[in-house]
C-alpha positions in Angstrom: 15.9 -96.0 -47.2 15.6 -99.2 -45.3 12.4 -100.6 -43.9 13.1 -99.6 -40.3 13.7 -95.9 -41.2 10.6 -96.0 -43.5 8.5 -97.2 -40.5 9.8 -94.2 -38.5 8.9 -91.8 -41.3 5.4 -93.3 -41.5 5.0 -93.1 -37.7 6.0 -89.4 -37.7 3.6 -88.6 -40.5 0.8 -90.5 -38.7 1.3 -88.6 -35.5 2.3 -85.1 -36.6 -0.5 -82.6 -37.3 1.7 -79.6 -37.6 1.8 -78.6 -41.3 5.3 -77.1 -41.1 7.1 -80.0 -39.5 5.1 -82.6 -41.3 6.1 -81.1 -44.6 9.8 -81.1 -43.5 9.7 -84.9 -43.1 7.7 -85.4 -46.3 10.4 -83.4 -48.2 13.3 -85.3 -46.6 11.6 -88.6 -47.5 10.9 -87.5 -51.1 14.6 -86.6 -51.4 15.6 -89.9 -49.8 17.8 -87.9 -47.4 18.6 -90.9 -45.3 21.3 -89.2 -43.2 19.1 -86.3 -42.1 16.1 -88.6 -41.4 18.3 -90.8 -39.2 19.5 -87.7 -37.3 15.9 -86.6 -36.7 14.0 -89.8 -36.2 16.3 -92.6 -34.8 16.6 -91.1 -31.3 14.1 -89.3 -29.0 14.9 -85.8 -27.6 16.2 -86.5 -24.1 14.4 -85.4 -21.0 16.6 -84.6 -18.0 16.7 -82.4 -14.9 16.9 -79.3 -17.2 13.9 -80.5 -19.2 14.1 -80.5 -23.0 16.4 -78.6 -25.2 17.0 -78.9 -28.9 16.7 -77.4 -32.4 13.3 -76.4 -33.5 12.6 -78.6 -36.4 10.8 -81.8 -37.3 11.8 -85.1 -35.8 11.6 -87.2 -32.6 15.0 -85.8 -31.6 14.0 -82.2 -32.0 11.9 -79.5 -30.3 8.5 -79.3 -32.1 4.8 -79.4 -31.5 4.7 -83.2 -31.4 7.5 -83.7 -28.9 6.2 -80.9 -26.7 2.8 -82.6 -26.7 4.4 -86.0 -25.9 6.5 -84.5 -23.1 3.4 -82.8 -21.6 1.4 -86.0 -21.7 4.2 -87.9 -19.9 4.6 -85.1 -17.3 0.9 -85.0 -16.7 0.6 -88.7 -16.2 3.7 -88.7 -13.9 2.2 -85.9 -11.8 -1.2 -87.7 -11.5 0.6 -90.8 -10.2 3.1 -89.2 -7.9 1.2 -86.1 -6.8 -2.6 -86.6 -7.2 -3.2 -83.3 -5.5 -2.3 -81.8 -8.9 -5.9 -82.4 -9.8 -6.9 -79.5 -7.5 -3.7 -77.5 -7.2 -3.0 -77.5 -10.9 0.1 -76.4 -12.8 1.6 -73.0 -13.7 2.6 -72.4 -17.3 4.8 -69.4 -18.5 6.8 -68.8 -21.7 9.6 -66.6 -23.1 9.6 -64.8 -26.4 11.5 -67.2 -28.6 10.1 -68.5 -31.9 7.3 -71.0 -31.3 7.2 -70.4 -27.5 3.6 -69.2 -27.6 2.4 -72.2 -29.6 4.3 -74.6 -27.5 3.0 -73.2 -24.3 -0.6 -73.4 -25.5 -0.1 -77.0 -26.5 1.2 -77.7 -23.0 -1.9 -76.1 -21.6 -4.1 -78.1 -23.9 -2.7 -81.4 -22.7 -3.1 -80.6 -19.0 -6.7 -79.4 -19.6 -7.4 -82.6 -21.6 -6.1 -84.5 -18.5 -8.5 -82.5 -16.3 -5.6 -80.7 -14.5 -6.2 -77.0 -13.8 -3.8 -74.5 -15.5 -2.7 -71.2 -14.1 -1.6 -69.3 -17.2 1.1 -66.6 -16.9 1.8 -66.0 -20.6 5.0 -64.2 -21.6 7.0 -63.8 -18.4 10.5 -63.9 -17.0 11.5 -67.4 -16.0 11.8 -66.7 -12.2 8.1 -65.9 -12.0 7.2 -69.5 -12.8 8.9 -71.3 -9.9 8.0 -68.4 -7.6 4.3 -69.0 -8.3 4.5 -72.4 -6.4 6.4 -74.3 -9.0 4.9 -76.5 -11.6 6.0 -76.4 -15.2 8.0 -74.3 -17.5 12.7 -75.1 -24.1 10.8 -77.0 -21.6 11.6 -76.7 -17.9 9.9 -78.4 -15.0 9.8 -77.1 -11.5 8.6 -79.2 -8.6 6.3 -78.2 -5.8 9.2 -76.7 -3.8 9.9 -74.1 -6.4 13.1 -75.9 -7.5 14.1 -77.5 -10.8 13.5 -81.3 -10.7 16.2 -83.6 -9.5 16.6 -87.4 -9.7 14.6 -89.6 -9.7 11.9 -87.4 -11.1 13.8 -86.8 -14.4 14.0 -90.6 -15.1 10.4 -91.1 -14.0 9.1 -88.3 -16.3 11.2 -89.6 -19.2 9.7 -93.1 -18.8 6.2 -91.6 -18.6 6.8 -89.7 -21.8 7.8 -92.9 -23.6 4.6 -94.5 -22.3 2.4 -91.6 -23.6 3.4 -90.9 -27.2 0.0 -90.9 -28.8 -1.2 -87.2 -29.0 -4.5 -86.6 -27.1 -4.9 -83.0 -28.3 -3.5 -80.5 -30.8 -5.8 -77.6 -29.6 -3.8 -74.4 -29.7 -7.0 -72.4 -28.9 -7.5 -73.9 -25.5 -7.1 -70.5 -23.8 -10.0 -69.1 -25.9 -12.5 -71.8 -25.1 -13.4 -70.5 -21.6 -12.5 -73.7 -19.9 -13.1 -73.5 -16.1 -9.7 -75.3 -15.8 -7.8 -72.3 -17.2 -7.1 -69.3 -15.1 -5.1 -66.2 -16.1 -3.0 -65.9 -13.0 -0.4 -63.3 -14.1 -1.6 -60.2 -12.2 -2.1 -62.1 -8.9 1.2 -63.8 -9.1 3.1 -60.7 -10.2 1.6 -58.7 -7.3 2.9 -61.3 -4.8 6.2 -61.5 -6.5 6.8 -57.8 -6.5 5.9 -57.6 -2.8 8.4 -60.3 -2.0 11.1 -58.5 -4.0 10.4 -55.3 -2.1 10.9 -57.0 1.2 14.4 -58.2 0.4 15.5 -55.1 -1.5 18.4 -53.1 0.1 17.6 -49.7 -1.3 17.6 -47.3 1.7 17.9 -43.9 -0.2 16.7 -43.9 -3.8 17.8 -40.3 -4.3 21.4 -41.3 -3.4 21.5 -44.4 -5.7 23.7 -44.4 -8.8 22.2 -44.0 -12.3 22.4 -47.1 -14.4 21.8 -48.5 -17.9 19.5 -51.6 -18.3 19.2 -54.0 -21.2 16.8 -57.0 -21.3 18.8 -58.3 -24.3 15.8 -58.6 -26.7 14.0 -60.6 -24.1 11.1 -60.5 -21.7 12.7 -58.8 -18.7 11.8 -55.1 -19.2 8.2 -54.9 -17.8 9.1 -56.9 -14.7 12.4 -55.1 -14.1 10.7 -51.8 -14.6 8.0 -52.7 -12.1 10.6 -53.5 -9.5 12.5 -50.3 -10.2 9.4 -48.2 -9.9 8.4 -49.9 -6.7 11.9 -49.0 -5.3 11.6 -45.4 -6.4 14.5 -45.7 -8.8 12.8 -45.1 -12.2 14.6 -41.7 -12.6 17.9 -43.6 -12.4 17.2 -46.1 -15.2 18.3 -45.6 -18.8 17.1 -48.4 -21.2 19.0 -49.7 -24.2 16.2 -48.9 -26.7 17.6 -51.1 -29.5 17.3 -54.2 -27.2 14.2 -53.1 -25.2 11.5 -55.3 -26.7 11.3 -59.1 -27.3 12.8 -60.2 -30.6 13.5 -64.0 -31.1 16.1 -63.2 -33.7 18.3 -61.2 -31.3 19.4 -58.9 -34.1 22.0 -56.7 -32.2 24.0 -59.5 -30.6 25.9 -62.5 -31.8 24.9 -64.5 -28.7 22.3 -63.1 -26.3 24.1 -63.9 -23.1 25.3 -60.8 -21.0 28.3 -62.9 -20.0 29.5 -63.2 -23.6 32.1 -60.8 -25.0 30.5 -58.1 -27.1 27.0 -58.7 -25.7 27.1 -55.5 -23.7 28.5 -53.3 -26.5 25.2 -51.4 -27.1 24.7 -51.0 -23.3 28.2 -49.5 -23.0 27.5 -47.1 -25.8 24.3 -46.0 -24.1 26.2 -45.6 -20.8 28.9 -43.5 -22.4 26.3 -41.3 -24.1 24.7 -40.6 -20.8 27.8 -40.4 -18.6 26.9 -43.5 -16.7 29.3 -46.0 -15.2 26.9 -48.8 -14.2 25.2 -51.4 -16.5 22.6 -54.0 -15.4 21.5 -56.7 -17.9 19.3 -59.8 -18.1 19.5 -62.6 -20.6 16.4 -63.0 -22.8 14.4 -65.2 -20.5 15.6 -63.1 -17.5 16.8 -65.9 -15.3 20.4 -64.6 -15.4 21.6 -61.2 -14.3 24.9 -59.4 -15.0 26.3 -56.1 -13.7 29.2 -54.2 -15.3 31.0 -51.1 -14.0 33.2 -48.8 -16.0 36.6 -48.3 -14.3 39.6 -46.1 -15.2 42.1 -48.0 -17.3 
């Protein structure tokens, strides 16, 4: 291992307080696994208009507690400089049900609280609820004040701000339990407004005449929100749920790839539909920002 790579290893070990990822790098260094260390440490995970996306493992080029903290610090500083009103309006934080999502979301909240920025906490929700709320933050996705995903030049500005704020200011995953006046549980208030908005644009004129359908949240977070909408529209008697895929499971055990557009992803839904004599299937992906519909037709 050359001196420059050794410096990166030491820098990671200096910054990282997560026992799991810290031990990963210690093990790779002890094994002198230069190739893997180079993959993980030489480049930083890129921040763009879609936020951050990467494998969950140790390293500056991966998704982990340290890179989430660093991204949050950069975002917080960028918001303070470009939108000082964030000090009063705050940010909105929601998460999906994937591995580490809860921990990552709490670390994001901890950073914003440490920067004296109010946090409106949603917890485990479907993705559209975050930008609906007024749009602040959400892998790691960022929505601006107009409810839309960021566009240039904000992506470059945030990326530069991340690079300028790499020293972690907090690792407090218990920030929600401290009773900080900066943290508000906003889920019920936001959900109420969201459901009212959905009801206004729904096109259901006669619930009793509507077709029965099968619904699958694909092992994700969509079921409670979809169910609330369906009940509000008077369609609960029409809905049949794919029970094997009803609850969040970050391992997605019944599908090869949890995207309703992928071949085979709706196989269980089709079975449920056939068992109940139903021709219509509705499906969300696991974070419920994509929607698919399928209809059985005569061959």
